[in-house]
N, C-alpha and C positions, 0 to 999 in steps of 0.2 A: 414704454408702458402705455397701455390703452387708457383713453379718457373715460370718465364716468358718463352714463347716459345723458345726464343733464348738461354735461360738457358738449356733447354732440349737438344737442338742441341749441345751445348758445352759439356754437360755431356756425350752424346753419343760419341763425338770426343775423350773425355778423356778416356772413356772405351776402345774404339777401339785401341787407341795408347798404353795405359797401358798394354793391354793383347795381342797386336799384332793380332787382330782378322782377318785381311786380308791385303794383300799387295796392292800396287797401281795397278789399272787396273784389279782388281779381278772381276770375274763373280759371282754375289750373287743371290741366289734363296731365295726370301722372302716368308715364309709361312704366308698366310693371311686367317684368318677365317672370317673376316668381323667385328670382335669385336673391341672394343676401342683400345686395346693394339696393335693389328696387323695393324690396319689402321694408327695409329700414327707412328708406326715403318716404314711402307712403305713410308708415306709422308715425314718423317724425312730423310730417306735414299735418297729419290728423291731430297730433298733440299740440302743434303750433297754430292750428286753424283759427282759434279765437284772437290771436295776436293781430292778424291781418284780415280777419273775417273772410277767409277764403271759401270759395265754392269748389270742392274737389270732385274730379271725375277720374276714372281709371280706364286705361287702354291697354289691351294685350293682343299682340299679333301672333297667331300660331303659324309658323313657317312651314309646318308639315315636313320638316327635314329629319326629325329624330323620332324614334318609336314612342318616346315618352312625352312628346309635345302635347298630346291631348290631355295627359294628366297635369301638365303644367298649366294649361288653359283652365282646367277644372279647379285647380288650386287657387288661381287668381280670381276666378268667378266666385269662389267661396269666400275669399277675403273681402270682396266687395259686398257680398251679402251680409257677412258678419259685422263689418264696420259701417254698413249702411251708406255705401258710396256707389253712385251709378257707375256701371261697368260695361264697357264695350269690348267684346271678345270676338275676333274674326280669324278665319283661316283662309290663307291665300296660297295658291300653288306656286311657291317661290321657285322651286326647281324648274318647273315647266315654263314659267315666265322668263327665267334667265336663259334657258335654252332657246326659246323663241326669239328673244331680243339680241342674243349673242353676248350677254353680259357674263362676267365671271360670277361665281356664286356669291363671293364676298361683296362685290360691288352691287350686284343685283339685289341681294337681300337688304342692303342699306337703302337703296333707292325705294324699294317696295315698302320697307318699314317706315321711312319718312313720309311717303305718300299716304300710307294708312294713318299715321299720326296727324298729318295735316287734314285729311278728310274727317277724321274723328273730332279734331279740335273745332273745325267749322260746324260740324253737326251739333256739338255741345255749346257752340258760341264761346269757346275758351280762347283767351288771348295768350296764354302761356302753356307750353308743353314742357313738363319737368322730366329730365333724364337723370339717371343715377350714377353718372361717371364720378369716380373718386380721384383723389390725388395720386393713387397708385396707377390708375388708368392714364393720367397725365404723364407721369414719369415713363411708363412703358411706351407711350406713343412717341414721346420725344426721342427715346433711345432707338425705337424701331425706325424712325425716319432718319436718324443719324447713320444707322447701319446701312440703310438703303441708299442714302444720299439725298440731301435736301438743302433748301435755302432758308431765308429768314421766315417766310410764310410757313414753311413746314415746321420750323422750330416753335412757332406759336402753338402748334398742336391743338388742344381742345379748348375752345373759348368758353368762358362761363356763361355767355349768352350770345345768340345770333338770330337774326331775323330769318324765319323759315318761309314766310310769305307775308303779304300785306295783312296786318292785324294779328299775326301769329308769330311768337318768338319762342325759340328753344332756350331753356334755362337749365343750369346744372348746380343746384344748391349744395351738392356733396363734393364739389370739386376741390375744396380745401380740407377735406376730411380723409384720413388714411383708412385703408381697408380694415386694419386691425381694430380701429375704433368702431367701424360698422359692425364687425362681428361681436365686439364686446357689448354694443348696444342691443343687438339681437338676443344675446345671452342674458343680459340684465333684465330685459323686458319679457323673456320667455317666449320669443317669437320663432316660429318654424319658417323654413324657406326651402326652395327646391335647389337641387344641385344639377348643373349641366355637365354631363360627362365629357363633353367636347372641350371644356376648359382645361382638361388635363392631357389633351391630345397633342403630343409634341410634333405632329406634322404641321401644325400651324405656327407661323413665325412668332406671333405675339405670345403664345404659350411657351415657346422655347426661351424667349426673352424674359418672361415672368419667372419661369422655373429653373432656368439654367444661367443665362447671362447676368441678370441682375444679382442673384445670390453670389455669383463669382466676383462681380465688381464690389459688392458690399464686403465680402470676406477678404479679398486680397488687395483692394485699391482704396476704397473710400466707404466707410460704414454709413455715411450720409449721402450716398450717390443718388437716391431717389429725391431727397430734398434739393440737391444740386440741380437735378434735371427739371424739377418743377420751377425752381428759380429761373432757370434758363428760359423756360416757356413764358414766364411772367415778363421777364426783361424783353424777350423777342416780341411779345404782344404790344408792349409800350412803343418800341421802336417801329414796329410795323404800322401801328396806328398813326404815328407821325408821318411815315412815308405815304400812307394812304391819303392823308389830308393834303400833302404837297401834290400828289398825283391828281387829286380831284380839282385842284386849282388849275393845273395844266390841261386837264381834260377839256375844260371849257374853251381853251385856246386852240387845241389841235384836232379835236374830234367832233363829229356830228352824225346824227342819224341820216341815212340816205332817203331823200324825198321819194315817196311812192314805192319804197321797198321796205316794208315792215321786217324787223329782224335783221337789218343790215346796218352796219356802222362803218364810216370811212374816217381815216386818220391821215392828216397831212404828213408825208414822209419827211419833208424838209424840217417842219416844226418838231416832229417827233425826234429826229436824229440830233437836234440841237440840245436835247435834254440829257442829263446823266443817265447811264444805263439803268440804274435802279428805278428811275422815274419812267423810262421807256417801258420797262416790263410792267410797271403798275398801270400805265395808261392802256397798254394792250390787254392786260388782265381785266381791267374795268370794261373794255369794249366786249371782251368775250363774255363777261358776266351779264352784260346788258342784252346780248343776243341769245345767250344759252342758259343763263340762270346761275352758273357757277364756273369756276376755272380750276377746281381743286384737283383734277386728274393730271394736270401738266407737271412734268418732271423737268429737271435742269436741262436735259438733252433736248427737250422740246423748245425751251427758250433759246437755246443755241441755234436751232433751226429757224425760229422766228427772226433772230438777229440777222442770220444769213439772208433770209428772204428780203428784209428791209434794206440791207446794205449791198448785197452782191448779186442777187438773182435777177435775171432779165424780166422785163415787163411781160405779164401773162403767166408767170409762174404761180402755181397754186400749192398751198400747204394744207393738208387735211390732218387735223389734230384729233386726239382721242376725245370721245364724248360727242362727236358730230359737229365740229366747228371747222369751217374752211376759211383760210386767209388767202387773199389773192392780191398780187402786186400789180398796180396800174402805174402809168408813167409818173404821177406825182402823189399817188395815194396808196394806202393800204386798206383793202376792203375786208371786213370781217362779217361772215355769214354763219348762221346756225342752220345748216341744211342737211347734214349727213346723219345716217343711222349711227347710234352709239357703238355698234359693233364694228364700224369701219376702222381700219388701222391708220396710224400716222404715216403719211407718205407725201413726197413731192411729185407733182405732175407738171411738166413744162409744156407749154403750148408751142413746141418746136417740133421738127419732124419726128413725131411719135417717140420722144425721149421721155423715159420715166426714171427718176432717181428715188430709191427706196431707203428709208431710215433703217436703223437696227431694229430687228424684231422685238416686240414687247415681250 
């Protein structure tokens, strides 16, 4: 049964308070696609604006990938005009940029969208970027990662907040709200929204999980499967946070930035290999994050390659990872550099008589 509109507002207030998503008088940039979730989030934050004395701004990126995208942009622009919220609407050639950089459309659209949000947040001096992910998105993400194969970090799925850049944090006030409650809120408040036809396209894995796999699991295995999946994400986030803290303590003992080489980190192999495997991965992940900004593209098979590099590969072996990160084994150290184009594929290259070992194709 869906909650009443005031219940949704109370849930958002609880999430903001529990996770300290923003301070009083914060300037919040709301990412609005025009879909149900983002329209509900914007309207709810407008209703709650006096509680925190928020300064709201709207951001909408027109990817130019669908014929109706211009109409979506016009819809969001009209929302901003009607509700008197400053609005930034931009169109960026996502398809052309992805083709030029060698990104997949999904990965490239995400990169471009977050860069747009960061640029807009800085233009408006906003310290928070509010996204409209719901509890349903969380459950779908956990299940999608389980199907594809994942570890503890993947099970953390969607965080309620994360730092996007210095001074700018992404927050998700609807992450503890179910989609049925969002739709009930829109109906109760008489709010229109845009429908994205691609959300029903079963060529996309997430849509098949949403429309086929989850209903099957609910019907034949566990009526509360989505609740179970969100609980798994929450438990994984707590465990992962503890692991991160332990890794940060070890980081200071085993790793350092290489003098005179910006964007390069070295790790003592002897000190690294004395740590439990879980901490080894976290230390290497932190090194990649420091030279590259994130390590989210790495899959389990990539970590197996990193372990082989550290334990068994000869001096001089290089490992090129997705996203433009190179690892190189030296006699006593592992060197991590962010030097490659994002379109390069994961591969080993040994500095032996022209020997190349290639991983499985992605």
